[in-house]
C-alpha positions in Angstrom: 40.2 -47.8 114.4 37.5 -45.8 116.0 34.5 -44.5 114.1 35.6 -41.0 114.7 39.0 -41.6 113.0 37.2 -43.3 110.2 34.8 -40.5 109.7 37.6 -37.9 109.7 39.4 -39.9 107.0 36.3 -40.2 105.0 35.6 -36.5 105.2 39.1 -35.7 104.1 38.8 -38.1 101.2 35.5 -36.5 100.2 37.0 -33.0 100.5 39.9 -34.0 98.2 37.4 -35.5 95.7 34.9 -32.7 95.7 37.3 -29.9 96.9 34.8 -28.6 99.4 35.1 -25.0 100.6 37.4 -24.5 103.6 37.3 -21.5 106.0 39.4 -19.9 108.6 39.1 -16.8 110.8 39.8 -14.4 107.9 39.3 -16.4 104.6 37.0 -18.8 102.8 38.7 -20.9 100.0 36.6 -22.4 97.3 37.9 -24.6 94.5 36.0 -24.1 91.2 35.0 -27.1 89.2 36.4 -25.6 86.0 40.1 -26.1 85.4 41.1 -22.4 85.4 44.5 -21.4 86.7 43.4 -17.9 87.7 43.0 -17.0 91.3 40.1 -14.8 92.3 40.1 -12.7 95.4 36.8 -11.3 96.6 36.8 -8.4 99.1 33.3 -7.0 99.8 32.4 -3.5 101.0 31.3 -5.0 104.3 35.0 -5.9 104.9 36.5 -2.5 103.9 34.4 0.5 102.8 37.0 2.3 100.8 38.2 0.9 97.5 41.8 1.8 98.4 41.6 -0.6 101.4 40.0 -3.4 99.4 42.7 -3.1 96.7 45.4 -3.1 99.4 43.9 -6.3 100.9 43.9 -7.9 97.4 47.5 -6.9 96.8 48.7 -8.3 100.1 46.8 -11.5 99.5 48.1 -11.9 96.0 51.6 -11.5 97.3 51.0 -14.3 99.8 49.5 -16.5 97.1 52.6 -16.1 94.9 54.7 -17.7 97.6 52.8 -21.0 97.0 54.5 -21.3 93.6 52.9 -23.0 90.6 49.6 -24.6 91.4 47.7 -26.7 88.9 44.3 -25.1 89.5 43.1 -21.7 90.5 41.0 -21.0 93.6 38.4 -18.5 94.8 39.4 -16.7 97.9 36.8 -14.7 99.9 38.1 -12.4 102.5 35.9 -12.3 105.7 37.7 -9.8 107.8 39.9 -6.7 107.2 43.4 -8.2 106.9 45.1 -5.0 105.8 46.9 -4.7 109.1 48.4 -8.2 108.7 51.8 -8.8 107.1 52.1 -10.9 104.0 53.9 -13.7 105.9 51.0 -14.0 108.4 48.5 -14.2 105.6 50.7 -16.8 103.8 50.8 -18.9 107.0 47.0 -18.8 107.5 46.4 -19.6 103.8 48.9 -22.4 103.9 47.2 -24.0 107.0 43.8 -23.5 105.2 44.7 -24.9 101.8 46.8 -27.8 103.1 44.3 -29.0 105.8 
């Protein structure tokens, strides 16, 4: 096996052990060390100025997280871009790719 394949495998094993933050175009997912089952969604004013828009983003994202079913641990989800225009299914697909990397 090449050293590049070996390092990818080692990084993945390290990520599983430590649950390192993962990021995509619109989201950053962090896995807290505590064993809480609550999901936290953070949308800053830099993403959407109006509280109505921030709450809409949170609702859409929560709806997408519900599709994952029962997970053993909670996560912290930080929204990087305004995703209010995206559909719940699109957000679900992006989160699924991000969480299951």
